[in-house]
C-alpha positions in Angstrom: 23.5 -16.1 -35.8 25.4 -18.7 -38.0 24.0 -22.8 -37.7 21.4 -23.5 -35.5 23.4 -25.1 -32.8 26.5 -26.9 -33.1 25.9 -30.8 -33.8 22.5 -29.9 -34.6 22.5 -30.0 -38.3 21.1 -33.3 -39.9 21.2 -34.7 -43.2 18.8 -36.9 -45.0 18.8 -40.5 -43.0 17.9 -43.8 -43.2 14.0 -44.7 -42.1 15.3 -46.5 -38.9 16.4 -43.5 -37.8 14.3 -40.8 -39.2 12.7 -40.8 -35.4 15.5 -39.6 -33.6 16.5 -37.4 -36.5 13.6 -35.5 -36.4 13.3 -34.8 -32.8 16.9 -33.6 -32.9 16.2 -31.1 -36.1 12.6 -30.3 -34.2 14.4 -29.0 -31.6 17.2 -27.2 -33.6 14.5 -25.3 -35.3 12.9 -24.4 -32.4 16.0 -22.9 -30.7 16.8 -21.0 -33.3 13.3 -19.6 -33.6 14.2 -18.6 -29.8 17.4 -17.4 -30.6 16.3 -14.9 -33.4 12.7 -13.7 -31.6 12.4 -10.1 -32.4 14.8 -10.3 -34.9 14.4 -10.5 -38.4 16.4 -13.6 -39.1 16.5 -16.4 -41.2 17.5 -20.0 -40.2 20.6 -21.2 -42.4 19.3 -22.3 -45.9 21.0 -25.9 -45.6 18.9 -26.1 -42.5 15.9 -25.3 -43.6 16.7 -27.6 -46.8 17.2 -30.3 -44.1 14.2 -29.9 -42.2 12.2 -29.9 -45.3 13.9 -33.5 -46.1 13.5 -35.0 -43.2 10.1 -33.9 -42.8 9.0 -35.4 -46.1 10.5 -38.9 -45.7 8.7 -39.3 -42.5 5.5 -38.2 -44.2 4.7 -35.2 -42.2 4.9 -32.5 -45.3 1.6 -30.5 -46.3 -1.0 -30.0 -43.9 -1.6 -33.4 -43.1 1.9 -33.9 -42.0 1.6 -30.6 -39.8 -1.6 -32.3 -38.0 0.8 -35.5 -38.0 3.5 -33.7 -36.1 0.9 -31.9 -33.8 -0.8 -35.1 -32.6 2.8 -36.5 -31.5 3.3 -33.9 -28.9 2.7 -36.1 -26.2 5.5 -38.8 -27.3 7.7 -35.7 -27.7 7.8 -34.9 -24.5 7.5 -38.4 -23.1 10.9 -38.5 -25.1 12.4 -36.5 -23.0 11.3 -37.4 -19.7 8.5 -34.5 -19.9 5.1 -34.4 -19.2 2.6 -34.0 -22.0 2.1 -30.3 -21.8 3.1 -27.8 -25.0 6.6 -28.4 -26.2 7.3 -24.9 -26.1 7.2 -24.4 -22.0 10.7 -26.6 -22.3 13.4 -24.3 -22.4 16.6 -26.0 -23.1 18.5 -22.6 -22.7 17.8 -22.3 -19.2 16.8 -25.7 -18.2 20.3 -26.0 -16.1 18.7 -23.4 -13.7 15.7 -25.3 -13.2 12.2 -25.7 -13.2 10.3 -22.1 -13.9 7.7 -22.9 -11.9 10.0 -23.4 -8.6 9.0 -21.0 -5.9 11.7 -19.0 -4.2 11.7 -20.3 -0.1 13.3 -17.7 1.9 15.4 -18.1 4.7 14.1 -19.1 8.2 14.7 -15.3 9.3 12.9 -13.7 6.9 10.3 -16.1 7.2 10.1 -15.1 10.7 10.1 -11.1 10.0 6.9 -11.6 7.6 4.9 -13.8 10.3 5.9 -11.1 12.5 4.6 -8.5 10.3 1.3 -10.0 9.9 0.7 -10.7 13.7 1.5 -7.0 14.1 -1.4 -5.8 12.6 -3.2 -8.1 13.2 -2.9 -7.8 17.0 -3.0 -3.7 17.0 -6.3 -4.1 14.8 -7.9 -5.9 17.2 -6.8 -3.6 20.3 -3.8 -6.3 21.6 -1.7 -3.1 21.8 0.9 -5.1 24.1 1.0 -8.0 22.1 2.0 -5.9 19.0 4.3 -4.5 20.8 6.0 -7.8 21.7 5.9 -9.0 17.9 7.0 -5.4 16.7 10.2 -5.7 19.0 11.0 -9.0 18.2 10.8 -7.7 14.3 12.5 -4.7 15.0 15.3 -6.7 16.0 15.6 -9.1 13.7 15.1 -6.9 10.7 18.0 -5.2 12.1 20.4 -8.3 12.5 19.9 -9.6 9.2 19.4 -6.9 6.5 21.4 -3.9 8.5 20.4 -0.4 9.4 20.4 0.4 5.8 17.6 -1.7 4.3 13.8 -0.3 4.0 12.6 -3.5 5.7 14.2 -2.3 9.2 13.1 0.8 8.8 9.5 -0.2 7.8 9.8 -2.4 11.0 11.5 0.3 13.3 7.9 2.6 11.8 5.7 -0.1 12.7 6.9 -0.1 16.4 7.1 3.5 16.7 3.3 3.2 15.6 2.2 0.7 18.1 3.9 2.5 21.0 1.9 5.7 20.0 -1.3 3.4 19.8 0.2 2.7 23.8 0.3 6.8 24.6 4.0 6.4 24.9 4.5 9.6 23.1 8.4 10.2 23.8 9.5 6.9 22.8 6.8 6.7 19.5 8.7 10.1 18.2 12.3 8.7 19.3 11.3 5.6 16.9 9.9 7.6 14.3 12.9 9.6 14.5 14.8 6.5 14.0 13.0 5.3 11.3 13.1 8.4 9.2 16.6 8.6 9.4 16.8 4.9 7.9 14.4 5.4 5.2 16.5 8.1 4.3 19.6 6.3 4.0 17.9 3.0 2.3 15.6 4.4 -0.2 16.4 8.3 -0.3 14.2 11.3 0.8 12.6 11.0 -2.6 10.5 8.0 -2.3 6.9 7.2 -0.7 7.6 5.6 2.4 10.4 8.2 3.3 7.3 10.7 2.7 5.0 8.5 4.9 7.3 8.2 8.0 8.0 11.8 8.3 3.6 12.2 8.0 3.6 9.7 10.8 6.7 11.9 12.9 4.5 15.6 11.9 1.7 14.4 13.3 2.7 12.8 16.8 4.7 16.2 17.2 0.9 18.1 16.3 -0.8 15.9 18.9 2.1 16.2 21.3 2.3 19.7 21.2 -1.4 20.1 21.0 -1.5 18.0 24.3 0.8 20.7 26.6 -1.5 23.7 25.2 -5.1 24.6 26.8 -8.4 23.9 24.7 -10.5 26.9 24.2 -13.0 26.7 25.5 -15.5 24.8 24.7 -13.4 23.3 21.9 -14.0 19.4 22.5 -14.1 18.5 18.8 -11.8 16.0 17.3 -10.1 15.9 13.6 -10.4 11.7 13.8 -8.2 9.6 11.9 -7.1 11.2 8.8 -5.8 8.7 6.4 -6.1 5.9 9.2 -3.1 4.0 10.4 0.9 4.7 9.2 1.5 1.8 8.5 4.7 1.0 6.0 5.9 -2.6 4.6 8.9 -3.1 2.2 9.9 -6.2 0.2 13.5 -7.3 0.6 16.0 -7.4 -1.9 14.1 -10.9 -3.4 10.9 -10.1 -2.6 10.2 -12.5 0.1 9.1 -10.1 2.9 6.1 -8.5 3.3 4.9 -5.5 5.3 1.7 -6.2 7.8 -0.4 -3.7 8.7 -3.0 -1.7 6.6 -2.6 0.6 3.9 1.6 0.5 3.5 1.5 2.3 0.3 1.0 5.3 2.0 -1.5 7.2 4.1 0.1 8.4 7.4 -1.6 8.3 10.4 -3.6 11.4 11.7 -4.4 11.1 15.2 -7.1 12.4 17.6 -6.0 16.2 18.2 -7.7 18.1 20.9 -10.0 21.1 20.3 -9.1 24.2 18.5 -5.8 26.4 19.6 -6.5 30.4 20.2 -3.0 30.1 18.5 0.2 27.9 17.9 1.3 28.8 21.6 5.7 29.1 21.7 8.3 27.3 23.3 8.4 24.1 22.7 5.0 23.3 21.8 5.2 26.1 18.6 8.9 24.0 17.7 7.0 21.3 17.4 4.2 22.5 15.3 6.7 24.5 13.2 8.7 21.0 12.5 5.3 19.2 11.9 4.6 21.7 9.3 8.2 21.3 7.5 8.0 17.3 7.4 4.2 18.3 6.3 4.7 20.0 3.3 8.0 18.0 2.1 6.1 15.1 2.0 3.4 16.8 0.0 6.3 18.2 -2.1 7.7 14.2 -2.5 4.2 13.0 -3.4 3.4 15.6 -6.1 6.7 14.6 -7.7 5.9 11.2 -7.7 2.0 10.8 -8.1 0.9 13.8 -9.7 -1.1 17.2 -8.0 -4.2 15.4 -7.4 -3.5 12.1 -6.0 -5.6 11.1 -3.2 -2.0 10.9 -1.0 -1.4 14.7 -2.2 -5.3 15.5 -1.1 -4.7 13.8 2.2 -1.2 15.4 3.4 -3.2 18.8 2.4 -5.9 17.7 5.0 -2.9 17.0 7.4 -1.6 19.9 6.6 -4.5 22.0 7.2 -4.5 20.7 11.1 -1.4 22.0 11.9 -1.9 25.3 10.6 -5.0 25.1 12.5 -3.4 24.3 15.7 -0.9 27.3 14.9 -4.2 30.2 14.1 -3.4 30.5 10.6 -7.2 29.3 10.0 -7.3 30.9 6.6 -4.6 29.1 5.0 -6.0 25.7 6.8 -9.6 26.7 5.3 -7.9 27.2 1.9 -6.4 23.7 2.1 -9.2 22.0 3.1 -11.1 22.9 0.9 -9.0 21.8 -2.3 -8.6 18.4 -0.9 -12.2 17.9 -0.2 -12.8 18.7 -3.7 -10.0 16.7 -5.1 -10.6 13.4 -3.5 -14.3 14.2 -4.0 -13.2 14.2 -7.6 -11.0 11.2 -7.1 -13.7 9.0 -5.2 -16.5 9.6 -8.1 -13.2 8.7 -10.8 -13.0 5.8 -8.7 -17.0 4.7 -8.8 -16.9 5.3 -12.1 -14.4 2.9 -12.8 -15.4 -0.5 -13.5 -12.2 -1.9 -12.6 -11.8 -0.1 -9.0 -12.4 -2.3 -6.7 -14.4 -1.7 -3.4 -11.9 -1.4 -1.1 -10.5 1.2 -3.4 -13.9 3.4 -3.2 -13.8 2.6 0.6 -10.6 3.7 1.5 -11.7 7.5 -0.7 -14.8 7.9 1.0 -12.9 7.5 4.4 -10.4 10.0 3.0 -13.1 11.9 2.0 -14.7 11.9 5.3 -11.8 13.0 7.1 -11.3 16.1 5.5 -15.0 16.8 5.4 -14.9 16.6 9.5 -11.5 18.8 9.9 -13.4 21.3 7.6 -16.6 21.0 9.6 -14.4 21.5 12.4 -12.5 24.8 11.2 -16.0 26.1 10.0 -17.2 25.8 13.4 -14.4 27.4 14.9 -15.2 30.3 12.5 -18.4 30.6 13.9 -20.2 29.2 10.9 -22.6 26.9 12.7 -24.5 25.5 9.1 -21.8 24.9 7.3 -20.2 23.0 10.1 -23.7 21.0 10.4 -23.8 20.2 7.0 -20.2 19.2 6.4 -20.4 17.1 9.8 -23.9 15.3 8.4 -22.0 14.1 5.3 -18.7 13.4 6.8 -20.9 11.1 9.2 -22.8 9.3 6.5 -19.7 8.7 4.1 -18.1 7.0 7.4 -21.2 4.4 8.1 -21.0 3.7 4.3 -17.4 3.4 3.7 -16.5 2.0 7.2 -18.5 1.0 10.0 -21.0 2.8 12.2 -19.0 1.8 15.2 -15.4 2.9 14.0 -14.1 5.4 16.1 -13.9 7.9 12.7 -17.7 7.3 12.5 -18.2 8.0 16.6 -15.7 10.7 16.6 -17.7 12.8 13.5 -21.1 11.7 15.8 -19.5 13.4 18.8 -18.5 16.5 16.8 -22.6 16.9 15.3 -23.9 16.8 19.2 -21.0 19.1 20.3 -22.2 21.7 17.7 -26.1 21.1 18.8 -24.9 21.9 22.0 -23.0 25.0 20.8 -26.2 26.0 19.2 -28.7 25.6 22.0 -30.0 21.8 21.0 -29.9 20.1 23.9 -32.6 17.4 22.9 -31.0 17.0 19.5 -27.1 16.7 21.4 -28.8 14.1 23.8 -30.1 11.9 20.7 -26.7 11.7 19.2 -25.3 11.0 22.0 -27.4 8.2 22.6 -26.6 7.5 19.1 -23.3 7.0 19.8 -23.9 4.9 23.1 -25.6 2.5 20.9 -23.2 2.4 18.1 -20.2 1.5 20.5 -21.9 -1.0 22.5 -23.3 -2.9 19.2 -19.7 -2.8 18.2 -18.2 -4.4 21.0 -21.1 -7.3 20.4 -19.4 -7.7 17.6 -16.2 -7.8 18.1 -17.0 -10.3 21.0 -18.8 -12.4 18.5 -16.0 -12.9 16.2 
């Protein structure tokens, strides 16, 4: 680094020009300071000497002079047409790019996509699926036309439209859209990405549910797995970060919809092929999450619990039991660690509690299928308590878990207890409906 800046060297000047010289030379010293930040550099001796001469001539040498210099900061800022803020916030090296605090205003199309994503999430959460479908369809068309197919925003829009169709019970349309979203994610962000793993899980669980729906359930098997991990929204930023995905839980999760009762075996034909594809997709998603997040991350545990439901549908109860036991242990440890961390928010703890409750509910269903009723009742009871604490007493997951408890009581021959639980479910649903109407 040579002189501080061309044309900014100053020499001792008459008193009449000391004010302008002082300002110019101070800016030169500050510029040099910025340029040399992080390096063991010193300004040229001539520059240091000139600076000392000017400061002394202006009566700003020593401690008293330094205090005078600091007190004149508003005047120095005013002399450059700036407000009386710390001088160091004005960087002349980047002045041509405009003020640093200027915010980016996205194009109208991106703003519309962001607005639609928010509308989709709100409408879906309120159960207004037709409204969510219209918004999701428009969002998909805008994203594909604006960003093109090889962009994560487009993939996210397709995935979210698939989720809405799934909620409407249109499984064939949802399956086709999930496959499209999976292809788009693999092309835009690659196979080893969290969003790709989420969409793969969404497709796998829809395939599982479709295959279970085409098979006859075992006698008396009316329990349900509930929602393992919540809805599988994905939300991606545009290239400049202007657009964010709507809905809850885009960084992970995946959806584990209501599954029918236990099957005696995985079945054959199309149903068996669908279950095998679902298994392969979930195994791949788990491997991706392990590489990205680590073995004990909650998303890995969630994937294991989801895979266990597919294995149970295939009749592999031993492997399903092992996976669910590991998943519940890891989720329990993650929740305990989150509670111990003062910096963890209540939403994180509630999310982990809901995931743990889902895994416990599925494990209870498996234990009941194995004839281990006492263990199943203990697991259902704990899952129900967690759902009441982490979600709400009238949430679909809480109601499903209470329903499983009632079915277990009926299987054990305790009709009185089963009837009491069923009446409790009715009260929970009515209370939830009243709260929704009031909101």
